[in-house]
PAMI-842930 format. One record per residue (C-alpha): z, x, y; residue in one letter. Coordinates in Angstrom, 1 decimal. Each point is the difference from the previous one (the first is absolute). Layout:
// PAMI-842930
+--------+--------+--------+----+
!     c3 !     c1 !     c2 ! aa !
+--------+--------+--------+----+
!      Z !      X !      Y !  A !
...
+--------+--------+--------+----+
***
This chain:
// PAMI-842930
+--------+--------+--------+----+
!     c3 !     c1 !     c2 ! aa !
+--------+--------+--------+----+
!  110.2 !  124.7 !  120.0 !  M !
!   -0.2 !    2.1 !   -3.0 !  I !
!   -2.4 !    3.2 !   -0.8 !  H !
!    0.0 !    1.8 !   -3.4 !  V !
!   -2.5 !    2.9 !   -0.3 !  S !
!   -0.3 !    2.0 !   -3.3 !  N !
!    3.8 !   -0.9 !   -1.4 !  L !
!    1.1 !    1.6 !   -3.1 !  T !
!    3.2 !   -0.1 !   -1.7 !  K !
!    0.8 !    1.9 !   -3.0 !  Q !
!    2.8 !    0.1 !   -2.3 !  Y !
!    0.4 !    2.3 !   -3.1 !  A !
!   -2.9 !   -0.4 !   -2.2 !  G !
!   -1.6 !   -2.7 !    1.8 !  R !
!   -1.8 !   -1.2 !    3.1 !  V !
!    1.3 !   -3.7 !    1.0 !  A !
!   -2.1 !   -0.1 !    3.4 !  V !
!   -3.3 !    2.1 !   -0.3 !  D !
!   -1.5 !    0.5 !    3.5 !  D !
!   -0.4 !   -3.6 !    1.3 !  I !
!   -0.9 !   -0.8 !    3.5 !  S !
!    0.0 !   -3.4 !    1.4 !  F !
!    1.1 !   -1.8 !    3.5 !  D !
!    1.8 !   -3.1 !    1.0 !  V !
!   -0.4 !   -1.7 !    3.3 !  Q !
!    2.8 !   -1.8 !    2.1 !  P !
!    0.4 !   -3.6 !   -1.3 !  G !
!   -1.3 !    0.3 !   -3.2 !  E !
!    1.1 !   -1.2 !   -2.9 !  I !
!   -0.8 !    2.4 !   -2.7 !  V !
!    0.1 !   -0.3 !   -3.9 !  G !
!    0.6 !    3.3 !   -1.8 !  F !
!   -0.6 !   -0.6 !   -3.6 !  L !
!   -0.4 !    1.9 !   -3.3 !  G !
!    1.4 !    0.0 !   -3.4 !  P !
!    3.6 !    1.2 !   -0.8 !  N !
!   -0.1 !    3.9 !    0.5 !  G !
!   -2.9 !    0.1 !    2.4 !  A !
!    1.6 !    1.2 !    2.9 !  G !
!    0.9 !   -3.1 !    2.1 !  K !
!    3.7 !    0.7 !    0.3 !  S !
!   -0.4 !    3.7 !    0.4 !  T !
!   -2.4 !   -0.5 !    3.0 !  T !
!    2.6 !   -2.3 !    1.7 !  M !
!    2.8 !    2.3 !    0.0 !  R !
!   -1.9 !    2.6 !    1.4 !  I !
!   -1.1 !   -2.1 !    2.5 !  L !
!    3.6 !   -1.6 !    0.9 !  S !
!    1.2 !    3.6 !    0.0 !  G !
!    1.9 !   -0.1 !   -3.2 !  Y !
!   -1.6 !    3.0 !   -1.4 !  M !
!   -2.5 !    2.5 !    1.1 !  P !
!   -3.4 !    0.6 !   -0.8 !  P !
!   -1.4 !    3.4 !   -1.9 !  T !
!   -3.0 !   -0.2 !    2.4 !  S !
!   -2.0 !   -2.0 !    2.2 !  G !
!    0.7 !   -2.1 !    3.1 !  V !
!    2.1 !   -3.3 !    0.3 !  A !
!    0.5 !   -1.6 !    3.4 !  M !
!    1.7 !   -3.0 !    1.0 !  V !
!   -0.2 !   -1.4 !    3.5 !  A !
!   -1.2 !    3.5 !    1.0 !  G !
!    2.9 !    1.8 !   -1.5 !  H !
!   -0.4 !    2.9 !   -2.8 !  N !
!    2.2 !   -1.2 !   -2.9 !  V !
!    0.7 !    3.3 !   -1.0 !  F !
!    0.9 !    1.5 !    3.6 !  D !
!    1.3 !   -3.0 !    1.1 !  E !
!    1.6 !   -1.6 !   -2.6 !  S !
!    3.1 !   -1.9 !    1.9 !  L !
!   -2.7 !   -1.4 !    2.6 !  E !
!   -1.8 !   -1.3 !   -2.4 !  V !
!    3.0 !   -1.5 !   -1.8 !  R !
!    0.5 !   -2.0 !    3.3 !  R !
!   -3.5 !   -1.4 !    0.1 !  Q !
!    0.4 !   -1.1 !   -3.9 !  V !
!    1.8 !   -3.0 !   -1.9 !  G !
!   -0.2 !    1.2 !   -3.5 !  Y !
!    0.8 !   -2.5 !   -2.9 !  M !
!    0.0 !    1.9 !   -3.5 !  P !
!   -0.9 !   -1.6 !   -3.0 !  E !
!    3.7 !    0.4 !   -1.5 !  S !
!    2.1 !   -0.6 !    3.4 !  A !
!    3.4 !    2.0 !    0.1 !  P !
!    2.3 !   -2.5 !    1.3 !  L !
!    3.6 !    0.1 !    0.4 !  Y !
!    1.1 !   -2.2 !   -2.4 !  L !
!    3.5 !   -0.1 !    1.1 !  D !
!   -0.7 !   -1.3 !    3.7 !  M !
!   -0.9 !   -3.5 !    1.0 !  R !
!   -3.6 !   -0.8 !    1.4 !  V !
!    0.6 !   -0.2 !    3.8 !  K !
!    2.4 !    2.9 !   -0.3 !  E !
!   -2.5 !    2.1 !   -1.6 !  Y !
!   -2.8 !   -0.7 !    2.6 !  L !
!    2.5 !    0.5 !    2.7 !  H !
!    0.4 !    3.0 !   -1.5 !  F !
!   -3.5 !    1.5 !   -0.6 !  R !
!   -0.8 !   -1.5 !    3.2 !  G !
!    2.3 !    2.4 !    1.9 !  A !
!   -1.0 !    2.9 !   -1.8 !  L !
!   -3.7 !   -0.6 !    1.3 !  K !
!    1.5 !    0.0 !    3.4 !  G !
!    0.7 !   -3.8 !    0.7 !  L !
!    3.3 !   -0.9 !    1.6 !  S !
!    1.8 !   -2.8 !    1.9 !  G !
!   -1.5 !   -3.2 !    0.6 !  R !
!   -3.4 !    1.0 !   -0.9 !  D !
!    1.3 !    0.9 !   -3.7 !  L !
!    1.7 !   -3.2 !   -0.6 !  R !
!   -3.4 !   -2.1 !    1.6 !  V !
!   -1.9 !    2.3 !   -2.3 !  R !
!    1.8 !   -0.6 !   -3.1 !  T !
!   -0.1 !   -3.7 !    0.6 !  G !
!   -3.8 !    0.3 !    0.4 !  E !
!   -0.6 !    1.9 !   -3.1 !  V !
!    1.9 !   -2.2 !   -2.5 !  M !
!   -1.5 !   -3.1 !    1.6 !  D !
!   -3.6 !    1.9 !   -0.2 !  L !
!    0.8 !    0.9 !   -4.1 !  C !
!    2.1 !   -3.1 !   -0.7 !  G !
!    3.2 !    1.3 !   -0.8 !  I !
!    2.2 !   -1.7 !    2.5 !  T !
!    1.4 !   -2.0 !   -2.5 !  D !
!    1.4 !    2.9 !   -1.8 !  V !
!    1.3 !    2.2 !    3.1 !  R !
!    3.3 !    0.0 !   -1.3 !  R !
!   -0.3 !    0.5 !   -3.8 !  R !
!    0.4 !    3.6 !   -1.6 !  L !
!   -3.4 !    1.8 !   -0.6 !  I !
!    1.0 !    0.3 !   -3.8 !  A !
!    0.1 !   -3.8 !   -0.7 !  N !
!   -3.3 !   -0.4 !    1.5 !  L !
!   -3.0 !   -0.8 !   -2.2 !  S !
!   -3.0 !    2.7 !   -0.1 !  K !
!   -2.1 !   -2.3 !    2.1 !  G !
!    2.7 !    0.0 !    2.6 !  Y !
!    0.6 !    3.6 !   -0.3 !  R !
!   -3.8 !    0.5 !    0.8 !  Q !
!    0.4 !   -2.1 !    3.1 !  R !
!    2.9 !    2.3 !    1.0 !  V !
!   -2.0 !    2.9 !    0.1 !  S !
!   -2.9 !   -1.5 !    1.8 !  L !
!    2.4 !   -1.1 !    2.8 !  A !
!    1.5 !    3.6 !    0.0 !  D !
!   -3.7 !    1.5 !    0.1 !  A !
!   -0.9 !   -2.8 !    3.2 !  L !
!    3.5 !    0.6 !    1.9 !  I !
!   -0.9 !    2.7 !    2.6 !  H !
!   -3.3 !   -1.5 !    0.7 !  R !
!   -2.1 !    2.6 !   -1.4 !  P !
!   -3.6 !   -0.1 !    1.0 !  P !
!   -0.9 !    1.2 !   -3.7 !  L !
!    1.1 !   -1.6 !   -3.1 !  L !
!   -0.2 !    1.7 !   -3.6 !  I !
!    0.6 !   -2.2 !   -2.6 !  L !
!    0.2 !    0.7 !   -3.4 !  D !
!   -0.2 !   -2.9 !   -2.3 !  E !
!    1.7 !   -2.4 !    2.6 !  P !
!   -0.2 !   -3.3 !   -2.4 !  T !
!    1.4 !    1.6 !   -3.2 !  N !
!    2.2 !   -2.2 !   -1.4 !  G !
!   -0.9 !   -3.0 !    2.4 !  L !
!   -0.7 !   -3.7 !   -1.2 !  D !
!   -3.5 !   -1.4 !    1.2 !  P !
!    1.5 !   -1.9 !    3.0 !  T !
!    1.7 !    3.2 !    1.0 !  Q !
!   -3.3 !    2.2 !   -0.3 !  I !
!   -1.7 !   -2.7 !    2.0 !  R !
!    2.8 !    0.3 !    2.8 !  H !
!   -0.5 !    3.7 !   -0.2 !  V !
!   -3.9 !    0.0 !    0.5 !  R !
!    0.5 !   -2.5 !    3.1 !  E !
!    2.8 !    2.5 !    1.2 !  L !
!   -2.9 !    2.9 !    0.0 !  L !
!   -2.5 !   -1.8 !    1.5 !  R !
!    2.3 !   -1.2 !    2.7 !  G !
!    0.7 !    4.0 !    0.8 !  L !
!   -3.2 !    0.7 !    1.2 !  R !
!   -0.8 !    1.3 !    2.8 !  P !
!    3.0 !    1.6 !    0.7 !  Q !
!    0.6 !    1.5 !   -3.6 !  H !
!   -2.5 !    2.0 !   -2.1 !  T !
!    0.9 !   -0.8 !   -3.7 !  V !
!   -0.9 !    2.2 !   -2.7 !  L !
!    0.8 !   -1.7 !   -3.5 !  L !
!    0.2 !    1.0 !   -3.7 !  S !
!   -0.2 !   -3.2 !   -2.4 !  T !
!   -1.2 !   -0.9 !   -3.3 !  H !
!   -0.4 !   -3.9 !    0.8 !  I !
!   -3.7 !    0.5 !    1.0 !  L !
!   -0.3 !   -3.5 !    0.8 !  H !
!    2.3 !    0.7 !    2.8 !  E !
!   -2.1 !    2.9 !    1.3 !  V !
!   -3.0 !   -2.1 !    0.3 !  E !
!    1.9 !   -2.6 !    1.9 !  L !
!    1.9 !    2.6 !    2.2 !  T !
!   -1.9 !    3.3 !    0.7 !  C !
!   -2.7 !    0.7 !    2.6 !  D !
!   -0.9 !    3.4 !   -2.4 !  R !
!    0.8 !    1.3 !   -3.2 !  V !
!    0.2 !    3.4 !   -1.1 !  I !
!   -0.4 !    0.6 !   -3.8 !  M !
!    1.7 !    3.2 !   -1.6 !  I !
!   -0.3 !    1.5 !   -3.5 !  H !
!    1.1 !    3.2 !   -1.7 !  H !
!    0.9 !    1.2 !    3.9 !  G !
!   -3.3 !   -0.8 !    1.3 !  R !
!   -1.4 !   -2.7 !    2.5 !  I !
!   -2.5 !   -1.8 !   -2.5 !  K !
!   -1.0 !   -3.2 !    3.0 !  A !
!    0.9 !   -0.8 !    3.4 !  C !
!   -1.3 !   -3.2 !    1.4 !  D !
!    0.9 !   -3.5 !    0.7 !  T !
!    0.9 !   -1.9 !   -3.0 !  P !
!   -3.2 !   -2.2 !    0.1 !  R !
!   -2.1 !    3.1 !    0.5 !  N !
!    1.4 !    1.4 !   -3.2 !  L !
!   -0.6 !   -3.1 !   -2.2 !  T !
!   -3.6 !    0.3 !    1.3 !  R !
!   -1.0 !    3.7 !   -0.1 !  S !
!    1.8 !    1.2 !   -3.2 !  L !
!   -0.9 !   -0.7 !   -3.4 !  R !
!    2.4 !   -2.2 !   -1.1 !  A !
!   -2.0 !   -3.1 !   -1.6 !  A !
!    0.5 !   -3.9 !    0.5 !  G !
!   -0.6 !   -2.6 !   -2.1 !  T !
!   -1.7 !   -3.3 !   -0.6 !  V !
!    1.5 !   -3.0 !   -1.7 !  Y !
!   -2.4 !   -2.3 !   -1.5 !  I !
!    0.8 !   -3.5 !   -2.1 !  E !
!   -3.3 !   -1.5 !   -1.7 !  L !
!   -1.4 !   -1.6 !   -3.0 !  Q !
!   -2.2 !    2.7 !   -1.7 !  C !
!   -1.3 !    1.3 !   -2.8 !  G !
!    1.6 !    2.5 !   -2.9 !  K !
!   -2.3 !    3.0 !    1.4 !  D !
!    1.7 !   -0.4 !    4.1 !  A !
!    2.2 !    3.0 !   -0.4 !  T !
!   -3.0 !    1.9 !   -1.1 !  K !
!   -2.3 !   -1.2 !    2.8 !  K !
!    3.1 !    0.4 !    2.8 !  F !
!    0.2 !    3.7 !   -1.2 !  G !
!   -3.5 !    0.7 !    0.5 !  A !
!   -0.1 !   -1.0 !    3.6 !  M !
!   -0.2 !    3.0 !    2.7 !  A !
!    3.4 !    0.7 !    1.2 !  G !
!    2.3 !   -1.6 !   -2.4 !  V !
!    2.1 !    2.5 !   -1.5 !  R !
!    2.2 !   -2.1 !   -2.7 !  K !
!    0.2 !   -3.5 !   -1.1 !  V !
!    3.2 !   -1.3 !   -1.1 !  V !
!   -0.2 !   -3.5 !   -1.8 !  S !
!    2.6 !   -2.2 !    1.3 !  E !
!    1.8 !   -3.0 !   -1.6 !  K !
!   -2.0 !   -3.1 !    0.4 !  G !
!    0.1 !   -3.7 !    0.4 !  D !
!   -1.3 !   -2.0 !   -2.7 !  G !
!   -4.0 !    0.4 !    0.4 !  L !
!    0.6 !    2.3 !    2.9 !  W !
!    0.0 !    3.5 !   -0.5 !  Q !
!    1.6 !    2.3 !    2.7 !  A !
!   -0.9 !    3.9 !    0.9 !  F !
!    1.3 !    2.6 !    2.1 !  T !
!   -3.0 !    2.4 !    1.1 !  L !
!    1.5 !    3.5 !    1.3 !  R !
!   -2.7 !    1.4 !    2.2 !  I !
!   -0.9 !    3.1 !    2.4 !  E !
!    1.1 !   -0.2 !    3.7 !  S !
!   -2.3 !   -1.0 !    2.4 !  N !
!   -1.5 !   -2.2 !   -2.7 !  T !
!   -0.3 !   -3.7 !    0.0 !  D !
!   -1.7 !   -1.8 !   -3.3 !  V !
!    0.8 !   -3.6 !    0.6 !  R !
!   -3.7 !   -0.8 !    0.8 !  E !
!   -0.9 !    2.1 !   -2.8 !  A !
!    2.3 !   -2.4 !   -2.2 !  L !
!   -1.3 !   -3.0 !    1.9 !  Q !
!   -3.5 !    0.8 !   -0.8 !  E !
!    1.1 !    1.0 !   -3.8 !  L !
!    1.8 !   -3.2 !   -0.3 !  A !
!   -3.1 !   -2.2 !    1.2 !  M !
!   -2.6 !    2.2 !   -2.5 !  K !
!    2.2 !   -1.1 !   -2.9 !  E !
!    1.1 !   -3.2 !    0.9 !  Q !
!    3.7 !    0.8 !    0.4 !  W !
!    2.2 !   -2.3 !    2.0 !  R !
!    2.2 !    1.8 !    2.0 !  I !
!    3.3 !   -1.5 !    1.3 !  R !
!    1.8 !    3.1 !    1.7 !  E !
!   -1.0 !    3.3 !    1.3 !  L !
!    1.9 !    2.1 !    2.8 !  H !
!    0.0 !    3.5 !    0.9 !  R !
!    3.2 !    2.3 !    0.3 !  K !
!   -0.4 !    2.6 !    2.3 !  L !
!    1.9 !    3.4 !   -0.9 !  P !
!    3.8 !    0.4 !    1.2 !  T !
!    1.9 !    2.6 !    1.4 !  L !
!    1.7 !    0.1 !   -3.1 !  E !
!   -3.3 !    0.4 !   -2.1 !  D !
!   -0.7 !    3.1 !    2.5 !  V !
!    3.4 !    1.4 !   -0.9 !  F !
!   -0.2 !   -0.4 !   -3.7 !  I !
!   -3.1 !    2.1 !    0.0 !  E !
!    0.9 !    2.5 !    2.5 !  L !
!    3.4 !    0.5 !   -2.6 !  A !
!   -2.6 !    0.6 !   -2.8 !  A !
!   -1.6 !    2.7 !    2.0 !  G !
!   -3.1 !   -1.8 !    0.2 !  D !
!   -0.5 !   -0.4 !    4.1 !  A !
!   -2.3 !    2.1 !    1.7 !  P !
!    1.5 !    1.8 !    3.0 !  P !
!   -0.4 !   -2.0 !    3.5 !  R !
!    1.8 !    1.3 !    2.6 !  V !
+--------+--------+--------+----+
***
């Protein structure tokens, strides 16, 4: 559905997108992640036909975004981060207008307008002026606009920005329900939603792709460390002994409960020190009340990437 090869976008004095290449298969939901200024929005604007690249190739559904811009736009439903809605129009009126611009007419336009209002949860505000809607409702109107012409590809830039937790869950379920008829490329900073929604994640930093894999594989393969929490009755030298264990990077003493002391151990990736902790406790005759491991999350990987620490993996 998307083929990007050696794509570059230069502005005066800086490179926003630096020679990136990736593919998105039909029916996939792909998260496009990176710190602010990493090049995500620029790449999405190129793919939607909003702006041309400086060099390289970008194809959408077999059409080149530079040579066949109008055909690409027919294939894409694009939702920018700050949707340029017409505030003096009512919701239903606006969607009718946008649907007509995208080639719908007659009964098909009326039916499709009702469908996308139901999908995006805005039927109850269909007669209200967009100017009087909350930011969350405006986001949903923009999403309905992107969906109205049944595009095979949806490009969504921060689609859950301004939504409350219930609305975010609704959008997640909506995106899952769009497969396999739609392919989705989305940018968001709500990394928990990416883990729950996306089949694959592309991480970009300083205009270059740093990682491209499933959320599960990313948390396993990159150097983001996990943590082990232990609560026990122990001696005063426990912190020193924990810190000397192989694979332990840092020991943090937590607030205890009476005679019980708690510690969080930050450990290297692909390392599990729970058995070693149990052996140490038996040797020292310490009593353990709680011991569990927390695996690294996509947020840990994202933070490590933003710090410029993650190794390239494409």
